[in-house]
PDB file as gemmi writes it, atoms N, CA and C in Angstrom:
CRYST1    1.000    1.000    1.000  90.00  90.00  90.00 P 1                      
ATOM      1  N   MET A   1       1.381-159.069  -9.231  1.00  0.00           N  
ATOM      2  CA  MET A   1       2.533-158.860  -8.383  1.00  0.00           C  
ATOM      3  C   MET A   1       2.491-159.895  -7.264  1.00  0.00           C  
ATOM      4  N   LYS A   2       3.653-160.364  -6.847  1.00  0.00           N  
ATOM      5  CA  LYS A   2       3.740-161.334  -5.767  1.00  0.00           C  
ATOM      6  C   LYS A   2       4.358-160.674  -4.538  1.00  0.00           C  
ATOM      7  N   TYR A   3       3.738-160.928  -3.404  1.00  0.00           N  
ATOM      8  CA  TYR A   3       4.222-160.413  -2.134  1.00  0.00           C  
ATOM      9  C   TYR A   3       4.558-161.580  -1.223  1.00  0.00           C  
ATOM     10  N   ASN A   4       5.672-161.481  -0.521  1.00  0.00           N  
ATOM     11  CA  ASN A   4       6.037-162.451   0.512  1.00  0.00           C  
ATOM     12  C   ASN A   4       5.984-161.743   1.854  1.00  0.00           C  
ATOM     13  N   VAL A   5       5.288-162.359   2.792  1.00  0.00           N  
ATOM     14  CA  VAL A   5       5.197-161.823   4.151  1.00  0.00           C  
ATOM     15  C   VAL A   5       5.762-162.878   5.085  1.00  0.00           C  
ATOM     16  N   LEU A   6       6.700-162.479   5.917  1.00  0.00           N  
ATOM     17  CA  LEU A   6       7.295-163.383   6.889  1.00  0.00           C  
ATOM     18  C   LEU A   6       6.771-163.012   8.268  1.00  0.00           C  
ATOM     19  N   PHE A   7       5.918-163.866   8.820  1.00  0.00           N  
ATOM     20  CA  PHE A   7       5.358-163.637  10.152  1.00  0.00           C  
ATOM     21  C   PHE A   7       6.269-164.297  11.176  1.00  0.00           C  
ATOM     22  N   LEU A   8       6.734-163.512  12.131  1.00  0.00           N  
ATOM     23  CA  LEU A   8       7.615-164.020  13.180  1.00  0.00           C  
ATOM     24  C   LEU A   8       6.843-164.062  14.498  1.00  0.00           C  
ATOM     25  N   HIS A   9       6.582-165.258  14.959  1.00  0.00           N  
ATOM     26  CA  HIS A   9       5.855-165.416  16.219  1.00  0.00           C  
ATOM     27  C   HIS A   9       6.783-165.148  17.396  1.00  0.00           C  
ATOM     28  N   GLY A  10       6.207-164.997  18.557  1.00  0.00           N  
ATOM     29  CA  GLY A  10       6.998-164.794  19.770  1.00  0.00           C  
ATOM     30  C   GLY A  10       7.606-166.094  20.248  1.00  0.00           C  
ATOM     31  N   PHE A  11       8.577-165.990  21.122  1.00  0.00           N  
ATOM     32  CA  PHE A  11       9.182-167.190  21.682  1.00  0.00           C  
ATOM     33  C   PHE A  11       8.151-167.924  22.528  1.00  0.00           C  
ATOM     34  N   PHE A  12       8.264-169.238  22.550  1.00  0.00           N  
ATOM     35  CA  PHE A  12       7.325-170.138  23.231  1.00  0.00           C  
ATOM     36  C   PHE A  12       5.939-170.083  22.587  1.00  0.00           C  
ATOM     37  N   SER A  13       5.913-169.723  21.314  1.00  0.00           N  
ATOM     38  CA  SER A  13       4.704-169.768  20.504  1.00  0.00           C  
ATOM     39  C   SER A  13       5.055-170.591  19.271  1.00  0.00           C  
ATOM     40  N   SER A  14       4.190-170.579  18.260  1.00  0.00           N  
ATOM     41  CA  SER A  14       4.495-171.325  17.044  1.00  0.00           C  
ATOM     42  C   SER A  14       4.013-170.551  15.826  1.00  0.00           C  
ATOM     43  N   GLY A  15       4.466-170.973  14.681  1.00  0.00           N  
ATOM     44  CA  GLY A  15       4.034-170.355  13.441  1.00  0.00           C  
ATOM     45  C   GLY A  15       2.578-170.630  13.135  1.00  0.00           C  
ATOM     46  N   ASN A  16       2.004-171.580  13.841  1.00  0.00           N  
ATOM     47  CA  ASN A  16       0.616-171.956  13.631  1.00  0.00           C  
ATOM     48  C   ASN A  16      -0.306-171.313  14.674  1.00  0.00           C  
ATOM     49  N   CYS A  17       0.125-170.223  15.279  1.00  0.00           N  
ATOM     50  CA  CYS A  17      -0.676-169.558  16.306  1.00  0.00           C  
ATOM     51  C   CYS A  17      -1.881-168.857  15.665  1.00  0.00           C  
ATOM     52  N   ASP A  18      -2.834-168.452  16.486  1.00  0.00           N  
ATOM     53  CA  ASP A  18      -4.057-167.828  15.985  1.00  0.00           C  
ATOM     54  C   ASP A  18      -3.773-166.565  15.170  1.00  0.00           C  
ATOM     55  N   PHE A  19      -2.838-165.750  15.630  1.00  0.00           N  
ATOM     56  CA  PHE A  19      -2.528-164.520  14.909  1.00  0.00           C  
ATOM     57  C   PHE A  19      -1.938-164.823  13.532  1.00  0.00           C  
ATOM     58  N   GLY A  20      -1.069-165.801  13.462  1.00  0.00           N  
ATOM     59  CA  GLY A  20      -0.489-166.196  12.180  1.00  0.00           C  
ATOM     60  C   GLY A  20      -1.550-166.690  11.211  1.00  0.00           C  
ATOM     61  N   LYS A  21      -2.490-167.484  11.722  1.00  0.00           N  
ATOM     62  CA  LYS A  21      -3.589-167.976  10.879  1.00  0.00           C  
ATOM     63  C   LYS A  21      -4.468-166.822  10.403  1.00  0.00           C  
ATOM     64  N   ALA A  22      -4.766-165.892  11.294  1.00  0.00           N  
ATOM     65  CA  ALA A  22      -5.607-164.745  10.931  1.00  0.00           C  
ATOM     66  C   ALA A  22      -4.907-163.871   9.886  1.00  0.00           C  
ATOM     67  N   LEU A  23      -3.609-163.695  10.036  1.00  0.00           N  
ATOM     68  CA  LEU A  23      -2.853-162.903   9.068  1.00  0.00           C  
ATOM     69  C   LEU A  23      -2.890-163.549   7.691  1.00  0.00           C  
ATOM     70  N   LYS A  24      -2.682-164.866   7.645  1.00  0.00           N  
ATOM     71  CA  LYS A  24      -2.747-165.582   6.374  1.00  0.00           C  
ATOM     72  C   LYS A  24      -4.123-165.410   5.733  1.00  0.00           C  
ATOM     73  N   ASN A  25      -5.165-165.577   6.528  1.00  0.00           N  
ATOM     74  CA  ASN A  25      -6.523-165.451   6.024  1.00  0.00           C  
ATOM     75  C   ASN A  25      -6.787-164.047   5.502  1.00  0.00           C  
ATOM     76  N   CYS A  26      -6.389-163.066   6.257  1.00  0.00           N  
ATOM     77  CA  CYS A  26      -6.632-161.670   5.884  1.00  0.00           C  
ATOM     78  C   CYS A  26      -5.892-161.297   4.605  1.00  0.00           C  
ATOM     79  N   LEU A  27      -4.645-161.693   4.500  1.00  0.00           N  
ATOM     80  CA  LEU A  27      -3.833-161.278   3.356  1.00  0.00           C  
ATOM     81  C   LEU A  27      -4.077-162.120   2.112  1.00  0.00           C  
ATOM     82  N   THR A  28      -4.727-163.232   2.234  1.00  0.00           N  
ATOM     83  CA  THR A  28      -4.980-164.045   1.056  1.00  0.00           C  
ATOM     84  C   THR A  28      -6.429-163.906   0.602  1.00  0.00           C  
ATOM     85  N   ASP A  29      -7.371-164.322   1.400  1.00  0.00           N  
ATOM     86  CA  ASP A  29      -8.773-164.331   0.988  1.00  0.00           C  
ATOM     87  C   ASP A  29      -9.447-162.978   1.115  1.00  0.00           C  
ATOM     88  N   GLU A  30      -9.378-162.392   2.285  1.00  0.00           N  
ATOM     89  CA  GLU A  30     -10.138-161.176   2.538  1.00  0.00           C  
ATOM     90  C   GLU A  30      -9.620-159.981   1.747  1.00  0.00           C  
ATOM     91  N   LEU A  31      -8.328-159.899   1.548  1.00  0.00           N  
ATOM     92  CA  LEU A  31      -7.768-158.782   0.786  1.00  0.00           C  
ATOM     93  C   LEU A  31      -8.286-158.799  -0.651  1.00  0.00           C  
ATOM     94  N   ARG A  32      -8.341-159.984  -1.239  1.00  0.00           N  
ATOM     95  CA  ARG A  32      -8.831-160.097  -2.613  1.00  0.00           C  
ATOM     96  C   ARG A  32     -10.304-159.730  -2.717  1.00  0.00           C  
ATOM     97  N   SER A  33     -11.087-160.114  -1.731  1.00  0.00           N  
ATOM     98  CA  SER A  33     -12.516-159.808  -1.797  1.00  0.00           C  
ATOM     99  C   SER A  33     -12.793-158.349  -1.436  1.00  0.00           C  
ATOM    100  N   TYR A  34     -11.867-157.707  -0.785  1.00  0.00           N  
ATOM    101  CA  TYR A  34     -12.039-156.313  -0.361  1.00  0.00           C  
ATOM    102  C   TYR A  34     -11.970-155.345  -1.534  1.00  0.00           C  
ATOM    103  N   ASP A  35     -11.055-155.592  -2.438  1.00  0.00           N  
ATOM    104  CA  ASP A  35     -10.832-154.635  -3.527  1.00  0.00           C  
ATOM    105  C   ASP A  35     -10.350-155.377  -4.769  1.00  0.00           C  
ATOM    106  N   ASP A  36     -10.976-155.129  -5.898  1.00  0.00           N  
ATOM    107  CA  ASP A  36     -10.590-155.783  -7.148  1.00  0.00           C  
ATOM    108  C   ASP A  36      -9.157-155.469  -7.551  1.00  0.00           C  
ATOM    109  N   MET A  37      -8.623-154.379  -7.051  1.00  0.00           N  
ATOM    110  CA  MET A  37      -7.252-153.994  -7.370  1.00  0.00           C  
ATOM    111  C   MET A  37      -6.266-155.094  -6.968  1.00  0.00           C  
ATOM    112  N   TYR A  38      -6.596-155.856  -5.922  1.00  0.00           N  
ATOM    113  CA  TYR A  38      -5.696-156.891  -5.412  1.00  0.00           C  
ATOM    114  C   TYR A  38      -6.042-158.280  -5.937  1.00  0.00           C  
ATOM    115  N   ALA A  39      -7.021-158.382  -6.806  1.00  0.00           N  
ATOM    116  CA  ALA A  39      -7.528-159.683  -7.236  1.00  0.00           C  
ATOM    117  C   ALA A  39      -6.458-160.540  -7.905  1.00  0.00           C  
ATOM    118  N   THR A  40      -5.528-159.940  -8.600  1.00  0.00           N  
ATOM    119  CA  THR A  40      -4.513-160.716  -9.308  1.00  0.00           C  
ATOM    120  C   THR A  40      -3.202-160.821  -8.530  1.00  0.00           C  
ATOM    121  N   ASP A  41      -3.113-160.173  -7.390  1.00  0.00           N  
ATOM    122  CA  ASP A  41      -1.892-160.244  -6.588  1.00  0.00           C  
ATOM    123  C   ASP A  41      -1.802-161.587  -5.867  1.00  0.00           C  
ATOM    124  N   GLU A  42      -0.591-162.063  -5.735  1.00  0.00           N  
ATOM    125  CA  GLU A  42      -0.354-163.299  -5.007  1.00  0.00           C  
ATOM    126  C   GLU A  42       0.368-162.964  -3.713  1.00  0.00           C  
ATOM    127  N   VAL A  43      -0.197-163.411  -2.606  1.00  0.00           N  
ATOM    128  CA  VAL A  43       0.399-163.154  -1.300  1.00  0.00           C  
ATOM    129  C   VAL A  43       0.755-164.494  -0.667  1.00  0.00           C  
ATOM    130  N   ASP A  44       2.014-164.646  -0.332  1.00  0.00           N  
ATOM    131  CA  ASP A  44       2.486-165.857   0.322  1.00  0.00           C  
ATOM    132  C   ASP A  44       2.907-165.478   1.736  1.00  0.00           C  
ATOM    133  N   VAL A  45       2.166-165.976   2.712  1.00  0.00           N  
ATOM    134  CA  VAL A  45       2.481-165.691   4.114  1.00  0.00           C  
ATOM    135  C   VAL A  45       3.248-166.880   4.673  1.00  0.00           C  
ATOM    136  N   LEU A  46       4.498-166.636   5.014  1.00  0.00           N  
ATOM    137  CA  LEU A  46       5.341-167.662   5.617  1.00  0.00           C  
ATOM    138  C   LEU A  46       5.259-167.499   7.124  1.00  0.00           C  
ATOM    139  N   SER A  47       4.952-168.581   7.791  1.00  0.00           N  
ATOM    140  CA  SER A  47       4.798-168.531   9.242  1.00  0.00           C  
ATOM    141  C   SER A  47       5.508-169.739   9.856  1.00  0.00           C  
ATOM    142  N   PRO A  48       6.839-169.752   9.774  1.00  0.00           N  
ATOM    143  CA  PRO A  48       7.586-170.926  10.236  1.00  0.00           C  
ATOM    144  C   PRO A  48       7.720-170.964  11.762  1.00  0.00           C  
ATOM    145  N   ASP A  49       7.960-172.158  12.263  1.00  0.00           N  
ATOM    146  CA  ASP A  49       8.306-172.312  13.676  1.00  0.00           C  
ATOM    147  C   ASP A  49       9.762-171.899  13.853  1.00  0.00           C  
ATOM    148  N   LEU A  50      10.001-171.024  14.805  1.00  0.00           N  
ATOM    149  CA  LEU A  50      11.359-170.536  15.051  1.00  0.00           C  
ATOM    150  C   LEU A  50      12.038-171.363  16.131  1.00  0.00           C  
ATOM    151  N   PRO A  51      13.353-171.526  16.028  1.00  0.00           N  
ATOM    152  CA  PRO A  51      14.103-172.189  17.098  1.00  0.00           C  
ATOM    153  C   PRO A  51      14.005-171.375  18.403  1.00  0.00           C  
ATOM    154  N   LEU A  52      14.084-172.056  19.529  1.00  0.00           N  
ATOM    155  CA  LEU A  52      14.002-171.364  20.818  1.00  0.00           C  
ATOM    156  C   LEU A  52      15.250-170.541  21.125  1.00  0.00           C  
ATOM    157  N   ASP A  53      16.398-171.004  20.676  1.00  0.00           N  
ATOM    158  CA  ASP A  53      17.644-170.279  20.923  1.00  0.00           C  
ATOM    159  C   ASP A  53      17.668-169.005  20.074  1.00  0.00           C  
ATOM    160  N   PRO A  54      17.845-167.829  20.700  1.00  0.00           N  
ATOM    161  CA  PRO A  54      17.812-166.568  19.939  1.00  0.00           C  
ATOM    162  C   PRO A  54      18.810-166.499  18.793  1.00  0.00           C  
ATOM    163  N   ASN A  55      20.024-166.981  18.985  1.00  0.00           N  
ATOM    164  CA  ASN A  55      21.021-166.933  17.911  1.00  0.00           C  
ATOM    165  C   ASN A  55      20.623-167.848  16.752  1.00  0.00           C  
ATOM    166  N   SER A  56      20.104-169.017  17.082  1.00  0.00           N  
ATOM    167  CA  SER A  56      19.630-169.932  16.043  1.00  0.00           C  
ATOM    168  C   SER A  56      18.429-169.345  15.321  1.00  0.00           C  
ATOM    169  N   ALA A  57      17.553-168.689  16.066  1.00  0.00           N  
ATOM    170  CA  ALA A  57      16.372-168.069  15.463  1.00  0.00           C  
ATOM    171  C   ALA A  57      16.783-166.967  14.493  1.00  0.00           C  
ATOM    172  N   LEU A  58      17.754-166.159  14.880  1.00  0.00           N  
ATOM    173  CA  LEU A  58      18.227-165.084  14.006  1.00  0.00           C  
ATOM    174  C   LEU A  58      18.827-165.645  12.722  1.00  0.00           C  
ATOM    175  N   GLU A  59      19.624-166.675  12.825  1.00  0.00           N  
ATOM    176  CA  GLU A  59      20.204-167.300  11.637  1.00  0.00           C  
ATOM    177  C   GLU A  59      19.105-167.896  10.749  1.00  0.00           C  
ATOM    178  N   PHE A  60      18.125-168.538  11.369  1.00  0.00           N  
ATOM    179  CA  PHE A  60      17.005-169.121  10.638  1.00  0.00           C  
ATOM    180  C   PHE A  60      16.229-168.038   9.877  1.00  0.00           C  
ATOM    181  N   ILE A  61      15.968-166.921  10.543  1.00  0.00           N  
ATOM    182  CA  ILE A  61      15.240-165.802   9.920  1.00  0.00           C  
ATOM    183  C   ILE A  61      16.018-165.245   8.733  1.00  0.00           C  
ATOM    184  N   ARG A  62      17.300-165.066   8.907  1.00  0.00           N  
ATOM    185  CA  ARG A  62      18.134-164.565   7.796  1.00  0.00           C  
ATOM    186  C   ARG A  62      18.059-165.477   6.588  1.00  0.00           C  
ATOM    187  N   LYS A  63      18.117-166.789   6.828  1.00  0.00           N  
ATOM    188  CA  LYS A  63      18.037-167.743   5.717  1.00  0.00           C  
ATOM    189  C   LYS A  63      16.686-167.665   5.022  1.00  0.00           C  
ATOM    190  N   LYS A  64      15.609-167.552   5.787  1.00  0.00           N  
ATOM    191  CA  LYS A  64      14.278-167.459   5.206  1.00  0.00           C  
ATOM    192  C   LYS A  64      14.136-166.210   4.341  1.00  0.00           C  
ATOM    193  N   VAL A  65      14.683-165.108   4.812  1.00  0.00           N  
ATOM    194  CA  VAL A  65      14.607-163.861   4.052  1.00  0.00           C  
ATOM    195  C   VAL A  65      15.386-164.016   2.747  1.00  0.00           C  
ATOM    196  N   GLU A  66      16.568-164.598   2.806  1.00  0.00           N  
ATOM    197  CA  GLU A  66      17.367-164.788   1.602  1.00  0.00           C  
ATOM    198  C   GLU A  66      16.665-165.723   0.612  1.00  0.00           C  
ATOM    199  N   GLU A  67      16.055-166.792   1.116  1.00  0.00           N  
ATOM    200  CA  GLU A  67      15.377-167.763   0.255  1.00  0.00           C  
ATOM    201  C   GLU A  67      14.154-167.161  -0.444  1.00  0.00           C  
ATOM    202  N   ASN A  68      13.512-166.213   0.194  1.00  0.00           N  
ATOM    203  CA  ASN A  68      12.242-165.695  -0.309  1.00  0.00           C  
ATOM    204  C   ASN A  68      12.319-164.252  -0.784  1.00  0.00           C  
ATOM    205  N   ASN A  69      13.494-163.776  -1.020  1.00  0.00           N  
ATOM    206  CA  ASN A  69      13.679-162.400  -1.469  1.00  0.00           C  
ATOM    207  C   ASN A  69      13.784-162.325  -2.977  1.00  0.00           C  
TER     208      ASN A  69                                                      
END                                                                             
C-alpha cells in the first residue's frame, strides 16, 4: 500500500525544517524497522516550501493535494 503524507510547515519556516526531516525519517525508515507489517508499504512524505502569502499558500496546498491524491 502507498501512503502520501503532506507536511505543512509554519509560516517563516521551510519544508526542510527539523520536524519535517524527523517526520520523513520516522515514516520511512523507522516505521519499517518497527514492525514487519509495514515492510512493504511505501510512504512518501511531501514537505514543500509554502508561499508566505496565506491565499497563495492555500492555493498551493490544494494543488498539492490534488496532484497526490
